[in-house]
C-alpha positions, 0 to 999 in steps of 0.5 A: 586805456593805451595812450598818453591822452588816456593817461593824462585824462586818468591823472586829471580825474585824480586831481579832481578827486583829490580836491573832493576828498582831501577833507575826508582822508588822511594825508599819510606819512612818507617815512624813510626806511633807514634799515632797508635802505642801508642794506640795499644801498638806496633811499627807501621811502614807505608811503604808509597807507596802513595809517589811512582811515580804516587802515587801507588805501581803499578809503580814497577810492570809496570817498572818490566814488561817493562824492563823484556821484552826488549830482549824477545819482539824484540821491540814489542809494549805493550798493557794494560787496566786500568783506575786506578793506573795500567793504569797510572803507565804503561803509566808513565813507558812507557814514561820514558822507551820510549816504545810504549804502547796502553791503552784501556779504557772504554767509561765512564772513568773519564775526569781526568783519561783520561787526565792523561793517555794521558799526558804520550803520550801513544796511548789511545783506548776507547772501551766498557762500563766497565773495563771488556770489555776494558780488553777483548779488550786489550787481543784480540789486543795483540793476533791479533796484536802481542802486549805484554799484561801487566796484572795489577797482573796476570804476574810473572814480575809484581808480582816481581816488587811489591815484591821489596817493601819487599826488601826495608822493609828488608833493612829499619828495622832489625825486622818486625813481621807482614806485613799488605797488602790489598788484590786485585788481589794478585800481591802485597801480593804475591810479598811481601809475597814471599820476606819476606818468603824467607829472613825473614820466621818468619815474618807473612803476614796478608792479609786485605780483603774488605768485599764488594769485597773479590775475593782473600780471597774467592778463597784462601779458596776455593782453586780455583778462584771463583766468588763473589758478588762485592759491592761498597767499599772505597777500590776500588783499590782492587775491582773486580774479578780475572783471572781464570788462575791467577798466584797469587792464589797459591802464595798467599795461600803459603805466607799469614798467616792470612786473616782479613776481614774488613767492610766499617765502619772499612776502613773509620775509618782507613782512618780517623785515618790516616788523623787526627792522622798521617796526611796522606791522602791515598786511600781506599785500603791503609786504608784497610791495617791499618784496618786489624791491628786495627780490632784486635790490641790485637793480635799484641801488643808488636810486630813490624807491617808494614802497606803497604800504597799502594797508595794515589790516592783518590777521594777528595769528597769520602775521606772527606765524609768518614773522616767526618762520623767517629771519630777515636777510 
């Protein structure tokens, strides 16, 4: 996607998605962040997707995809692959909508995640030693058995579901100057960005990339999907590569106004700030979005800044270690 017509079409798809899924998702709160806002001299608002069903924005995309395909699939079952937020959200959506879903997981999936996904009554298939092999197997199953593959981000209906966050932001606040969004595969930032550019073109979309795994940021600069080195990151929800044919790259390039690249120390600092100053415990990718604001606070002073806290599925030991290791500035 690369022009205003494409952005408008993506925004319209989010409007239709919102009508389909609003009865299945939580309208998450938009909370004022007084401590952070006072410190940097601006209005800071947290869009709390950590309070969404399954504690992640991924529920929106999952419900959007499954409800959009009711007529087109003719009752065909779905298949996906993810041991993280997407897998959990898709399983939850399938159970609520009474849809048949298979979830392919690697053999090294944690017992807690395996148990949570199984608790929704979906069919679990263990295949491969890592997530890439599981995803490839899920795609093959879709092709061989006629199942509908549900991508975590590379799907217009999934992107549209994530874009419903933008519609809620517009309903909840009359003026938003900047929206800070963690950058993973591009579904979240592409969906929200399209909605904001269509209905509030003055709003700037700020992409927040983890320096240790920044596939989308590098691909946006290159103008095509490229491979980058992936190192461990607290923002594990945005880690990993992108599909070569991803529908999100062109959309992200069209709607993102600026990209801020954040270090692990900056992400940890933001997580500590959220916990200690704002009393919010979130996952690393949510901390990444705040780190994008606090890295250059002078750029956004006196403005209204919305931070998308994309999820709250954190690892307890990892989060407490990160908070203990830093002191908010």
